C-alpha positions in Angstrom: -141.4 -8.4 45.9 -138.1 -8.2 44.0 -137.8 -10.2 40.8 -134.5 -11.8 40.0 -132.6 -10.4 37.1 -130.9 -12.6 34.4 -127.8 -11.2 32.8 -126.5 -12.8 29.6 -122.8 -12.0 29.4 -120.9 -12.7 26.2 -117.1 -12.5 26.0 -115.5 -12.6 22.6 -112.1 -12.3 21.1 -111.5 -11.1 17.5 -108.1 -12.7 16.9 -107.8 -15.1 19.8 -107.7 -18.9 20.2 -110.6 -20.9 21.5 -108.6 -21.9 24.6 -107.8 -18.3 25.3 -111.5 -17.4 25.2 -112.3 -20.4 27.5 -109.7 -19.2 30.0 -111.0 -15.6 30.0 -114.6 -16.8 30.5 -113.6 -19.2 33.3 -111.7 -16.3 35.0 -114.7 -14.0 34.7 -117.0 -16.6 35.9 -114.8 -17.3 39.0 -114.8 -13.6 39.9 -118.6 -13.3 39.4 -119.1 -16.3 41.7 -117.6 -14.4 44.6 -120.5 -12.0 44.5 -123.8 -12.8 46.3 -125.6 -14.2 43.2 -128.1 -17.0 42.8 -126.3 -18.8 40.0 -123.9 -18.6 37.0 -124.7 -21.1 34.2 -123.2 -21.9 30.9 -125.3 -21.2 27.9 -126.3 -24.4 26.3 -126.4 -25.0 22.6 -128.2 -28.3 23.1 -127.0 -31.8 22.3 -123.6 -32.2 20.8 -123.3 -33.3 17.2 -123.3 -37.1 16.7 -120.1 -38.9 17.4 -118.8 -36.4 20.0 -118.5 -37.0 23.7 -120.7 -35.4 26.3 -124.5 -34.6 26.5 -124.4 -30.9 26.3 -122.6 -28.4 24.0 -121.8 -25.1 25.8 -121.5 -21.8 24.0 -117.9 -20.7 24.6 -117.7 -17.2 26.1 -121.3 -17.1 27.2 -122.9 -17.3 30.6 -126.2 -16.5 32.4 -126.0 -14.9 35.8 -129.1 -14.9 37.9 -129.2 -12.4 40.8 -131.2 -10.0 42.8 -131.4 -6.5 41.1 -129.6 -5.0 44.2 -126.5 -7.1 43.2 -126.4 -5.6 39.6 -124.3 -2.5 40.6 -121.6 -4.6 42.3 -121.6 -6.9 39.3 -121.2 -3.9 36.9 -118.3 -2.7 39.1 -116.7 -6.1 38.8 -117.3 -6.2 35.0 -115.7 -2.7 34.6 -112.7 -3.8 36.6 -112.4 -7.0 34.6 -112.7 -5.2 31.3 -110.0 -2.7 32.3 -107.7 -5.6 32.9 -108.6 -7.2 29.6 -108.2 -4.2 27.4 -108.8 -5.9 24.1 -111.7 -8.1 25.0 -115.1 -7.2 23.6 -118.0 -7.9 26.1 -121.8 -7.9 25.5 -124.2 -7.8 28.4 -127.9 -8.3 28.1 -130.0 -7.9 31.2 -133.5 -9.2 31.8 -135.6 -8.4 34.8 -139.0 -10.1 34.9 -140.8 -10.7 31.7 -140.9 -7.2 30.3 -137.7 -5.3 31.1 -134.6 -5.9 29.1 -131.6 -3.8 28.2 -128.3 -4.5 26.4 -124.9 -3.0 26.0 -122.0 -3.9 23.9 -118.5 -2.9 24.8 -115.6 -3.0 22.4 -112.5 -1.6 23.9 -111.1 -0.8 20.4 -114.2 1.5 19.9 -115.4 2.7 23.2 -113.5 4.8 25.8 -113.5 4.2 29.5 -115.8 7.2 30.0 -118.3 5.9 27.5 -118.2 2.5 29.2 -119.0 4.2 32.5 -122.0 5.9 30.9 -123.2 2.7 29.3 -123.1 0.9 32.6 -125.0 3.7 34.3 -127.7 3.7 31.6 -128.0 0.0 31.7 -128.4 0.0 35.5 -131.1 2.7 35.3 -133.0 0.9 32.7 -133.5 -2.2 34.8 -134.5 -0.3 37.9 -137.5 1.3 36.3 
């Protein structure tokens, strides 16, 4: 029996505007939805502060992707491609499979080479398959 995996993906901008981060997150989410995944959900921060509209307050730049572990390699390929097209956008990925297996990588293109990213993705993929 295959357990579904949950990936927490965090996109951040050091010197960007909130609207730019929202656009990048929306673009990445749209690409992820093209894969055979179970769901992509916004991360909720709970109720909005009093006096603001809407019932839920989403964390900008964060999403949870639920998918079968066999879809993780294609998702990582998509993330690598997306990161290469967004050369200054740091990304954090936290993977949880079942209750006991988790792994996390943080990619900052200003500090990590493409070769190091490839190695990080392979290591992360192996850690969730164990």
